C-alpha positions as semicolon CSV with decimal commas, in nm:
position;residue;x (nm);y (nm);z (nm)
1;M;1,789;0,058;-0,764
2;T;1,990;-0,049;-0,461
3;Y;2,067;0,064;-0,109
4;C;2,405;-0,055;0,014
5;L;2,564;0,113;0,317
6;G;2,910;0,060;0,460
7;I;3,002;0,215;0,797
8;K;3,342;0,230;0,962
9;T;3,367;0,323;1,329
10;K;3,659;0,306;1,568
11;T;3,557;-0,041;1,682
12;G;3,439;-0,210;1,363
13;L;3,249;-0,221;1,036
14;I;2,884;-0,252;0,938
15;A;2,748;-0,353;0,600
16;L;2,379;-0,318;0,520
17;A;2,215;-0,401;0,188
18;D;1,860;-0,433;0,067
19;T;1,772;-0,730;-0,152
20;R;1,519;-0,591;-0,401
21;L;1,594;-0,629;-0,771
22;T;1,376;-0,443;-1,021
23;S;1,379;-0,516;-1,393
24;G;1,098;-0,340;-1,574
25;S;0,779;-0,460;-1,404
26;E;0,950;-0,765;-1,254
27;V;1,055;-0,751;-0,886
28;T;1,273;-1,023;-0,733
29;T;1,489;-1,070;-0,425
30;N;1,858;-1,151;-0,427
31;K;2,162;-1,111;-0,207
32;K;2,393;-0,812;-0,267
33;I;2,659;-0,890;-0,004
34;S;2,937;-1,138;-0,078
35;I;3,150;-1,252;0,219
36;H;3,497;-1,403;0,189
37;Q;3,631;-1,537;0,516
38;V;3,926;-1,760;0,607
39;E;4,169;-1,747;0,898
40;H;4,290;-1,386;0,946
41;H;4,125;-1,289;0,615
42;S;3,780;-1,136;0,649
43;L;3,617;-0,916;0,387
44;F;3,278;-0,834;0,240
45;I;3,177;-0,686;-0,095
46;M;2,850;-0,505;-0,167
47;T;2,763;-0,401;-0,520
48;S;2,530;-0,171;-0,707
49;G;2,472;-0,200;-1,081
50;L;2,370;-0,457;-1,340
51;R;2,319;-0,797;-1,179
52;S;2,487;-0,984;-1,465
53;V;2,797;-0,766;-1,439
54;R;2,807;-0,806;-1,061
55;D;2,778;-1,186;-1,073
56;K;3,050;-1,216;-1,332
57;A;3,295;-0,992;-1,144
58;I;3,230;-1,172;-0,813
59;T;3,277;-1,512;-0,981
60;Y;3,609;-1,404;-1,129
61;F;3,719;-1,262;-0,793
62;R;3,636;-1,587;-0,611
63;E;3,869;-1,767;-0,850
64;V;4,142;-1,514;-0,777
65;I;4,091;-1,557;-0,401
66;A;4,111;-1,935;-0,435
67;E;4,433;-1,916;-0,636
68;R;4,611;-1,619;-0,478
69;D;4,472;-1,577;-0,126
70;A;4,819;-1,608;0,031
71;N;4,932;-1,302;-0,169
72;F;4,673;-1,078;-0,004
73;N;4,810;-0,975;0,334
74;K;4,644;-0,631;0,325
75;L;4,291;-0,543;0,220
76;Y;4,390;-0,285;-0,041
77;K;4,565;-0,562;-0,237
78;A;4,242;-0,762;-0,248
79;V;4,053;-0,446;-0,351
80;N;4,305;-0,394;-0,634
81;A;4,247;-0,755;-0,744
82;F;3,870;-0,706;-0,745
83;G;3,918;-0,385;-0,944
84;E;4,114;-0,585;-1,201
85;Q;3,820;-0,823;-1,238
86;V;3,577;-0,532;-1,276
87;R;3,794;-0,393;-1,557
88;R;3,812;-0,741;-1,710
89;V;3,432;-0,767;-1,718
90;A;3,412;-0,416;-1,864
91;Q;3,645;-0,517;-2,148
92;E;3,439;-0,828;-2,217
93;D;3,088;-0,684;-2,190
94;K;3,091;-0,305;-2,218
95;N;3,044;-0,284;-2,596
96;A;2,767;-0,546;-2,601
97;L;2,587;-0,367;-2,319
98;A;2,614;-0,034;-2,502
99;E;2,465;-0,190;-2,816
100;A;2,170;-0,303;-2,603
101;G;2,127;0,047;-2,460
102;L;2,276;-0,038;-2,121
103;S;2,572;0,119;-1,943
104;F;2,845;-0,057;-1,747
105;N;2,794;0,083;-1,397
106;L;2,925;-0,153;-1,129
107;Y;3,002;0,021;-0,798
108;A;3,121;-0,169;-0,492
109;I;3,187;-0,121;-0,121
110;V;3,460;-0,345;0,017
111;G;3,535;-0,375;0,389
112;G;3,725;-0,602;0,622
113;Q;4,067;-0,671;0,768
114;L;4,350;-0,893;0,651
115;Q;4,638;-1,027;0,858
116;D;4,882;-0,736;0,812
117;D;4,630;-0,452;0,824
118;D;4,683;-0,235;1,131
119;E;4,305;-0,192;1,154
120;H;3,981;-0,264;0,970
121;K;3,936;-0,085;0,635
122;L;3,649;0,034;0,416
123;Y;3,678;0,121;0,045
124;M;3,448;0,229;-0,236
125;L;3,534;0,096;-0,581
126;Y;3,427;0,275;-0,899
127;P;3,333;0,112;-1,234
128;E;3,676;0,208;-1,368
129;G;3,841;-0,011;-1,102
130;N;3,988;0,274;-0,895
131;W;3,896;0,325;-0,530
132;I;3,887;0,560;-0,233
133;E;3,913;0,477;0,139
134;V;3,672;0,603;0,403
135;G;3,811;0,847;0,660
136;P;3,706;0,942;1,015
137;S;3,545;1,270;0,907
138;T;3,271;1,097;0,704
139;P;3,274;0,735;0,819
140;F;3,039;0,579;0,563
141;F;2,979;0,505;0,197
142;I;2,644;0,454;0,021
143;I;2,597;0,313;-0,329
144;G;2,268;0,299;-0,514
145;N;1,993;0,527;-0,387
146;T;2,199;0,777;-0,188
147;G;1,971;1,078;-0,142
148;Y;1,722;0,982;0,129
149;G;1,944;0,803;0,380
150;T;2,243;1,037;0,385
151;P;2,104;1,321;0,607
152;I;2,053;1,106;0,917
153;L;2,401;0,957;0,876
154;R;2,559;1,300;0,852
155;R;2,369;1,423;1,157
156;G;2,400;1,121;1,383
157;L;2,704;0,912;1,291
158;R;3,057;0,977;1,419
159;Y;3,376;0,776;1,400
160;D;3,359;0,712;1,775
161;T;2,992;0,605;1,769
162;P;2,951;0,265;1,942
163;L;2,900;-0,013;1,690
164;K;2,548;-0,098;1,812
165;D;2,439;0,266;1,784
166;A;2,597;0,286;1,440
167;L;2,384;-0,008;1,331
168;K;2,071;0,165;1,464
169;I;2,156;0,478;1,265
170;G;2,234;0,269;0,959
171;F;1,897;0,097;0,982
172;L;1,716;0,431;1,014
173;S;1,897;0,556;0,703
174;F;1,777;0,249;0,515
175;D;1,423;0,295;0,647
176;S;1,423;0,661;0,538
177;T;1,515;0,540;0,190
178;R;1,261;0,258;0,193
179;V;0,964;0,484;0,272
180;S;1,073;0,734;0,004
181;A;1,172;0,504;-0,284
182;N;0,968;0,213;-0,420
183;D;1,276;0,030;-0,551
184;V;1,439;-0,031;-0,209
185;D;1,280;-0,274;0,037
186;F;1,310;-0,565;0,278
187;P;1,454;-0,811;0,345
188;I;1,787;-0,654;0,442
189;D;2,119;-0,830;0,491
190;I;2,348;-0,700;0,765
191;A;2,711;-0,796;0,826
192;V;2,910;-0,681;1,131
193;Y;3,286;-0,697;1,177
194;E;3,450;-0,614;1,511
195;R;3,805;-0,482;1,495
196;D;4,083;-0,746;1,506
197;S;3,829;-1,030;1,535
198;F;3,879;-1,168;1,182
199;H;3,519;-1,282;1,192
200;I;3,214;-1,142;1,012
201;T;2,867;-1,203;1,156
202;E;2,584;-1,196;0,901
203;H;2,207;-1,190;0,949
204;R;1,901;-1,130;0,731
205;F;1,610;-0,924;0,870
206;E;1,258;-0,950;0,733
207;K;1,020;-0,655;0,759
208;E;0,833;-0,802;1,054
209;D;1,158;-0,841;1,249
210;V;1,219;-0,466;1,272
211;E;0,884;-0,310;1,181
212;Q;0,825;-0,200;1,540
213;I;1,156;-0,012;1,541
214;A;1,051;0,182;1,231
215;H;0,714;0,269;1,388
216;Q;0,878;0,377;1,714
217;W;1,124;0,596;1,524
218;G;0,840;0,768;1,339
219;A;0,654;0,835;1,665
220;L;0,969;0,971;1,832
221;L;1,031;1,199;1,536
222;V;0,681;1,349;1,556
223;S;0,712;1,391;1,933
224;S;1,050;1,560;1,897
225;V;0,911;1,808;1,646
226;Q;0,630;1,897;1,884
227;R;0,877;1,961;2,168
228;L;1,100;2,196;1,969
229;P;1,087;2,564;2,080
230;S;0,841;2,786;1,892
231;D;0,960;3,135;1,992
232;W;1,170;3,175;1,679
233;M;0,854;3,154;1,465
234;K;0,682;3,459;1,618
235;P;0,769;3,693;1,327
236;V;0,589;3,452;1,094
237;F;0,276;3,374;1,295
238;E;0,212;3,675;1,527
239;P;0,110;3,919;1,249
240;H;-0,143;3,665;1,121
241;E;-0,276;3,594;1,470
242;Q;-0,307;3,968;1,541
243;Q;-0,496;4,017;1,215
244;I;-0,745;3,747;1,317
245;L;-0,803;3,925;1,651
246;N;-0,852;4,259;1,473
247;D;-1,101;4,105;1,234
248;Q;-1,301;3,976;1,526
């Protein structure tokens, strides 16, 4: 399984992806973010699905970028081109995969900004090659293991959240997934894009780099629970406490 998270805030974009690959009993590490960056053209792609399908689609897309980069003045046009390559791979491999008992299931998150975009953009691409764009009301997409990390994003993330705080929340959503699912783990790759910069900064974090943050978050969570008011629980606990006193 995979955990890939794309966040769009008012001031920029964040991409976060784990690197664990699981095939039967075999566990390996590999990069799930692909970055394409030239002057005034900055975009990243994160994928979830069969590794062979992903590699083939990304390879085809790199050829398209090399040959037709000047034609892509807006990000949605590049997303359409990547969708075409996903459909191409599906036509080539879908039947053979089905015969082997595998399904064609490539999902992707694409973010960035091209020269004529009025702002940075974030899209989610489906295996059929169609896409949707993130909006301010729910400023993130997750592909892969979506269940464990979503609640903290829905509670804590807003479109106007500062980019550094958005990265903190994004990391905590990953960590919530990591401790709950054995197929998502460190290292993690993070890419950050600041609006109108046309530059993506990328960094890989090992477990020891951020382990203290995870421990501190757990301690803060326990402390916060202990400080929550208890009056609302009286109807549940008072009858039991009174019965204990009566029995004495």
